N, C-alpha and C positions, 0 to 999 in steps of 0.2 A: 523590452516592453516599457512604454512610457506612461505618463500620467493619463488616466482615463476619466472622462467626464460622463456622468449619467444624470438625466433630468428625472427627478422624482416629484411627487405631488407638492412638496413644500419647499424644496430647495434644489439647487444644482450641486451635485457631489463631484469633488475632484478626489479620485481614489489613488492612493499610493500603495502598491501591493507589497506584501511582506518580503518577497524576493528582491525588492529594490532597497530595502532598509540597509543602512551602513552604520558601523560603530561610530559613536560620537554625534549622531543625528538626534534632533529633537522631533518628536512625533506627536501629532494630534490628528487622529483618524478613527474611523469606525471599523471594528473587526467583529467576527463571530467568536464568542467565548465557548470554546469546545469543552473545556474542563475547568473547574475551580475547586481548590482544596485548601482548607485551613491547616496550618502547621505551626510548629514552634521551633525557634532557633535553639542552638546549644545553650545559649544564655537564658532561655525561657521566654524570649520575646515572641509574641504571636505575629504571624504574617500569612498572606494568602499567596498560593502558587496558582497561576492562571495560564492556560494554554489558549493562545489566540490563533485564529485561522482565517485565511482567505483562500481563493482558488489557486494561489501559487505556493501555498505551504502553510506551515505553522511556526510560531515563535513562542518560546517560553517567556513568561512575564512574572514579575514579583511585585506584590504590594507590601512594602515593609512595615507600614503602619495602617492597618485596615480601619482604624478608628479615627484617622485624621480627617480634617476638613477637606471636602472635595472628593471623598471616596464614598460614592452612593451604593445602595444595595443593588445587586444583580446576581444572576444565577447562570449555571451552565446552559448553553444554547440560546442565551440572550445576545442580541447585537449591542455592543457597547462602544461608546466613544471614549478613547483613552488618550491621555496626555502623559508623555514620559520621555525618557532618554534611552537610546540604544547603547547597550554595553556589550562586553564579551566575557563569557565565563567558560573555561575549559575548551576554548576554541570555537564555541558556538555563540551566536548572537542571542542576547537576552534583552528584554524590555523592562526597565525600572519605571513602574507606573506611579505618577504623581497625583493624577486626578482621573476619575472614571465616572461615567454615568450611563445609564441604560438608554439606548437610542430608541426613538419612536418610529412608527411606520412612516414611510416617505422620506426618511433620512438615509436610506441605504438601498442598494439594488441587490436582491438576494443572489443573483447569478454571479456576483463577484466573490462569493464566499464558499463555494463548493469547488474543490480542486478537481479538474477534469484532465484526462489524457490529452497531450498535444496532438495525438494522432486521431484520425477519423475512425470512430468506433464501428460504424457499419462496414467500412472498407476492411478493417482488421478482421471482423467476423466473417466476411466473405472470403478472405484469404485463408482463415482457419478452416472453413468448410471445404476449401480446395484440398487441404491436406486430408481431411476426413474422406473425401471422395477418392483419394489416391490409395486408400487402404484396400487391399485385395481380399483379405480373409473375410469371409462372409459373416462369421460370428462376431469378430471384432468390429466390423463395420456396423452391424446391427446394434451392438453395445453403444457405440458412439452416437448413432442416430437416435437412440432412445433418449439421450440427453440433449444433444445439440441440434436436433431437427424436430422431433416429435413433441418434446416437452416445452411448450411456449413460455410457461412461467419460468422454467429454468433458464431458457435463452435470454429472457428479459433481465433476469437477475444477474446472470453471468456477464452480460454486456455492460452492466452499469455498476458492478461491484468493484471494491478495492482488493488488492492482494495482501494488504497488511494494514495494521493500525497506524504505524508510523515509520517502520524500518525502510521499506522500499515499495514502490508502486502503490502508495497510500492515497489513491485518488480514483474518481469515477472512471471506469474503463481500465483500471490498473490490473485487475485480475485477467482480463482479456489480453492486454498488452504483454504481461509477463508470460502467460500461457503460450501465446503466439511466438514469442522469442525463444522459449524453451523448445517448442516444436521445431522451429527453424534450426536450432543448434543440433537437435537430435537427428534431423534430416541430413545435416552435414556429416554428423558422425557415421551415419549409415553409408555414405559414399566413401569415407576415409577408412572405415573398418567394416568390411563386408561380412564379417562374422556375425554382426548384429542382425537380429530379426526385425526388419523395418516395420512391418505391420504392428508388431507388439510394441515397439518403442514409440511410434507415432501415437498409438492408442493411449499408452500410459502417460505420455507427455501432455496429451489433451486433458486427461482425467486427473492428473496428480494433485491439483489444488482445488478441485470442485468443492471440497468440504468447507472452503473459506466462505462460501455463500451462507452457510449456517453458523460458522464460527464467529463472524463479524456482523454487526448490525448495519443497516443501511445508513447512508448519509442523511443528515449531517452528524449523527452520533459516531458511526464508524468505530465502535468499540466492541469488546468481547461480549458475546451473549453468555447466558448461563451454561449452555451446552458447550460453547466455545472454551470456557474456563474449565469445565469438568471433563470434557472429552478431547477437544482439539480437532483441527481440520483433517489431520491424517486419519484418525479413527473414523470420523464422521464420513469422510469421502470414501473410505474403504467400505463402510457399511452400505452407503448408497449404491456403490458399484456392485456389491454382492447381491443386493436386492434386484438390481437390473439384470444381472446375469441369470438369476433364477427364472426370469420371464422369457428367456431365449431358449427354445427347445434344443436339446442335444449340445449345449455348450460344453466343450471338452473340460473335464475337471482339472487336468494338469494346466491347461491354458488359463483357467479361472484363477488357480493358485498363483500362477506367474504374474498375472495382471495385478492381483491384490498385493502380492509381495512387493512389486515395484512401487506401488503407492505407499505401502507401509515403510519402505526403506529409503524413500527419496530424500530425507534429510541426512542420511549417511551415517550418523553417529548417535549413540544413545543420548549423549549429553545435549544434542540438538533436537531431541524430541522424537527420534525414529524408534518405533517399537522393535524394528529389526534392522540389522546391517545388510547392505546389498550382498546377495548370494548368487545372482546371475548377472551376466554381462550387461543386459539391458537395464537392470536396476542401477548398476554402476554408471552407465552412460546418462541415465535420467538424473541421478544425483548430481553429477558434475555439470550438466546443462542447467539445472535449477540453481545450483550454487553460483555458477558463472554469471547468470543474468541477475540474480539477487545482489551480488557484490558489486558488479559494475554499475547497476542502477543506483545502489546506495552511494557509491562514490560520485556518480553524476549528480545526484540530488544534493549531496554535501557540497560539491564545488559550486553548483548553481546558487545555493543559498549563501555562499560566501564569495560571490562574484567580486573581483577586484582585490581580493585578499590573497597575496602571494606568500604569506607567512605560513608556518605550520599551524594546522587547524585543531590540533589536539587529538586525544585518543578516541578512536571509534570502536565501540564494543563489537559490532558485527565483523569489522575488518581486523580487529585485534591488533591495531597499530596506530601510532601517531602518523597523520597523513598531511600531505600538501599537494598542490597542483603541480603539473609538469612545467618546468621553466626553461629547460635547456634547448628546446626545439620550438621554432616559431610555427 
């Protein structure tokens, strides 16, 4: 992706996206301030920690002397012009801000600042509905249709929501992209392990993360809601599914329990937020499909944000390892 020009009311903007930034560069550009927090160093010196965002991702930034000349007042969700140096800390790029001011209308193009899936959202949703239509069990199909066909507000939210605050798929369409990938993996599992109940597995794959619609707020904030912090997407998603099941006459109780169990157990371990560990084979398959897509996407985003860097990138919490890109094969 190269430099992009946009004509606004007062000036022509030449935008350099965050994914293009490299260590050692000097930056003067406009970004969306996603978050701003005051802190104090171990030596008692105040500083500001700032998270800057555009549609290609986020970068952590620091203002080491908030009271210095050239540091103007601004708040979270303001568009700000920053001047600073790109450095590296723990294997991740960081911006050391020297000057900052709040940008005015006409100085930026809002479409440059909301991260969006590289894939076509409508085409992904059409593909997801194809999997819905492949479900043969009448009760499970009605359950899926209650969300993905009949509830237009849910459909709109699902298509445009992120799958995470920052870890993976943290962009518009990210929840849909992640869900479709998990469904595809589960569909493959069913061909390789015919003991799996395909209708059940495809159903829970589509439903496993719907709670994220209520766990995370819409863009540009994309942060945890009160219920997201108090309950989490696993609990909220399970509650929504339980309510939908009640509206389907004669839904088999054992099947209802299995659907809810798969959602409750899809993180696999208590320490990762699962209220239950997988107890049926479909829950195991869902957990590994979810885990596979989350970790591969995390690695993809990490490598993309460090394009051109062939060194070790530092420790990644989700991957629980110090990582680097593959070098031995062209």
